[in-house]
Structures are given as structure tokens and as C-alpha cells.
C-alpha positions in Angstrom: 124.5 43.0 15.7 124.8 46.7 16.6 121.1 47.2 15.8 120.1 44.3 18.2 122.2 46.0 20.9 120.5 49.3 20.3 117.0 47.7 20.5 117.9 45.8 23.7 119.3 49.0 25.3 116.2 51.0 24.3 114.0 48.2 25.7 116.0 48.3 29.0 115.8 52.0 29.2 112.1 51.9 28.5 111.4 49.5 31.4 113.8 51.3 33.8 112.4 54.7 33.0 108.8 53.6 33.4 109.6 51.8 36.6 111.2 55.0 38.0 108.3 57.1 36.9 106.0 54.6 38.6 107.7 54.9 41.9 107.8 58.7 41.6 104.1 58.8 41.1 103.6 56.4 44.1 105.5 58.9 46.2 103.4 61.8 44.9 100.3 59.7 45.8 101.4 58.5 49.2 98.7 60.5 51.1 96.0 58.7 49.3 97.7 55.3 49.7 98.2 55.8 53.4 94.5 56.9 53.6 93.2 53.7 52.1 95.6 51.7 54.2 94.3 53.3 57.4 90.7 52.7 56.2 91.5 49.1 55.5 92.8 48.5 59.1 89.9 50.5 60.5 87.3 48.4 58.7 89.3 45.2 59.6 88.9 46.2 63.3 85.2 46.7 62.8 84.9 43.3 61.0 86.8 41.7 63.9 84.6 43.2 66.6 81.2 43.6 65.0 79.6 40.8 63.1 75.8 41.3 62.4 74.2 38.0 61.3 72.9 39.4 58.0 76.4 40.6 56.9 78.1 37.4 58.1 75.6 35.4 56.1 76.7 37.3 53.0 80.4 36.9 53.7 80.0 33.2 54.5 78.2 32.7 51.2 80.9 34.5 49.3 83.7 32.5 51.0 81.8 29.2 50.4 81.4 30.1 46.8 85.2 30.8 46.4 86.0 27.5 48.2 83.7 25.6 45.8 85.3 27.2 42.8 88.8 26.4 43.9 88.0 22.9 45.1 90.3 20.4 43.4 92.4 23.0 41.6 96.0 22.3 40.8 98.6 24.8 42.3 99.0 26.5 38.9 95.2 27.0 38.5 95.0 28.3 42.1 97.8 30.8 41.3 96.0 31.9 38.2 92.7 32.2 40.0 94.2 34.3 42.8 96.1 36.5 40.4 93.2 37.3 38.2 90.8 37.9 41.1 93.3 40.3 42.8 94.0 42.0 39.5 90.3 42.6 38.9 89.9 44.1 42.4 93.0 46.4 41.9 92.2 47.4 38.3 88.5 48.1 38.9 89.3 50.1 42.1 91.8 52.2 40.2 89.7 52.6 37.0 86.4 53.5 38.7 88.1 55.9 41.0 87.3 58.7 38.6 83.8 58.7 40.2 85.0 60.8 43.1 87.0 57.8 44.5 83.8 56.2 45.8 84.3 52.8 44.3 87.9 52.2 45.7 86.8 53.6 49.1 83.9 51.1 49.3 86.2 48.3 47.9 88.9 48.8 50.6 86.3 49.0 53.3 84.6 45.8 52.3 87.9 43.9 51.9 89.1 45.2 55.3 85.9 44.1 56.9 86.2 40.6 55.4 89.8 40.3 56.6 88.7 41.3 60.1 85.9 38.7 60.1 88.2 36.0 58.8 90.8 36.8 61.4 88.2 36.7 64.1 86.9 33.3 62.9 90.5 31.9 62.6 91.4 33.0 66.1 88.2 31.5 67.6 88.8 28.3 65.7 92.5 27.6 66.1 93.9 30.4 68.3 96.0 33.5 67.7 98.8 31.4 66.1 96.5 31.0 63.1 97.1 34.6 62.1 100.7 33.7 61.3 99.4 31.5 58.5 97.6 34.6 57.0 100.7 36.8 57.0 102.4 35.4 53.9 99.2 35.9 52.0 99.3 39.7 52.5 103.0 40.6 52.3 102.8 41.4 48.6 99.1 41.4 47.9 98.0 44.1 50.4 100.6 46.7 49.3 99.6 46.1 45.7 95.9 46.6 46.5 96.6 49.7 48.7 98.6 51.3 45.9 95.9 50.6 43.3 93.0 51.8 45.4 95.0 54.8 46.7 95.6 55.9 43.1 91.9 55.2 42.4 91.0 57.7 45.1 93.5 60.2 43.8 92.1 59.7 40.3 88.7 61.0 41.5 90.2 64.3 42.6 90.7 65.4 38.9 87.2 66.9 39.2 88.5 69.5 41.7 91.1 71.0 39.3 90.4 73.8 36.9 92.0 71.9 34.0 89.9 68.8 34.5 90.7 66.9 31.3 94.4 67.6 31.6 94.4 66.2 35.1 92.2 63.3 34.1 94.7 62.3 31.4 97.7 62.8 33.7 96.2 60.7 36.5 95.0 58.0 34.2 98.4 57.6 32.3 100.4 57.6 35.5 98.0 55.2 37.3 98.1 52.7 34.4 101.9 52.9 34.4 102.1 52.1 38.1 99.6 49.3 37.7 101.6 47.6 34.9 105.1 48.2 36.3 104.6 47.9 40.1 101.2 46.5 41.0 101.0 43.5 38.5 104.5 42.2 39.5 103.5 42.4 43.2 100.3 40.5 42.4 102.2 37.8 40.5 104.5 37.2 43.4 101.5 37.3 45.9 99.5 34.8 43.8 102.5 32.3 43.5 103.1 32.4 47.3 99.4 32.2 48.2 98.6 29.5 45.6 101.4 27.3 46.7 100.6 27.7 50.4 96.9 27.0 49.9 97.7 23.9 47.7 100.1 22.3 50.2 98.3 23.3 53.4 94.8 22.3 52.4 
């Protein structure tokens, strides 16, 4: 009985310690997280205002493809689809950030542009009130993506340090910890909210 208590306590300490370390690293990376957040909203404004036909054709094709894939899905399957899609975006943006942060920067710009375009289309179709329907989708999802891609950009800065491999390992371990203990839980909540909303509002 005592052994079980010790194991349970150690497990609780392990989760709590890693959660605290995750938020500490997020605080240390806040400049990068704020930078990608600003870039997202900047690109969203561009997507809202400027919509070249060639780019809109690509975006429309992507959106139609997603709609086709999710057509007829149950709420559970929608939740899983949204979760794994967002997880892939966040993880790839973080992991490939070691290439000077280029991939997460491009990723956040593209995602911002798409959100801007979708917002513009929604307003032109059903009015400004339609933006309120989009808000619940981003409350948890956007912070998770901003954190992931912000850390991805920071990851790429290891090349500017003298002890490159030491910084590489440090950034990688801390980023993976944040992804597991902060980003994934946020994406789970986001997927549940978004999946249920899409299922009952479609």
C-alpha cells in the first residue's frame, strides 16, 4: 500500500514539475510567441483585404477538400480529425523550426491569411455577426498554435549560439515538454469544442 502511494506521489510530482517547467519555458519564449501572434494577425488582415484570384482558387480548393473529407462524419470523428490536423500543424511547425525558423514563419503566415480570407467571406455572406461563430473555434486552438510555432522560431536560433548542439538539445527538450504538457491539452479541448459546434451547426 505504501509503495502504491509513493508511485502515485512520484507520478503527481512528475506531471506537476513538467507542467511548471513548461510554463517557465513559455515565459522565456514569450518574445517569439508574441512575434508569431503579431505575424498571424498581420497576415489575416492581408487575407481579409487582398485576395488575388489565383491564391483564392488554391484556398477554395483546400477548403472544399476538407469539407469533402469531413462530410457525414460523426461528432467523435470530427473531433479526432480536427485534433490530429491541428496537432500536425503545431508539431511540424515546432520540429522544423530548427531550419532558421523558416517553416513556422511560413506556416503562421499561411494560416493567418486563410483565416483572414474566411472571415472576409463569412462577413460578405452573412454579416459581421458571423464572426462570433468563429470565436469559440480559436479560444484554445490559436494559443496552442502560437505557442508551438513561437517555440519553433526560437528553436531555429540555436544556430546563433557558440555551443550550438547544447542549445539544440536544450531547445528541443523544452519544446517537446511544452508540446506534451501544454499544447496537446489545449488542442484536445479545442477539438472537442470545434467538433461539437460543427456537428450541431452544420
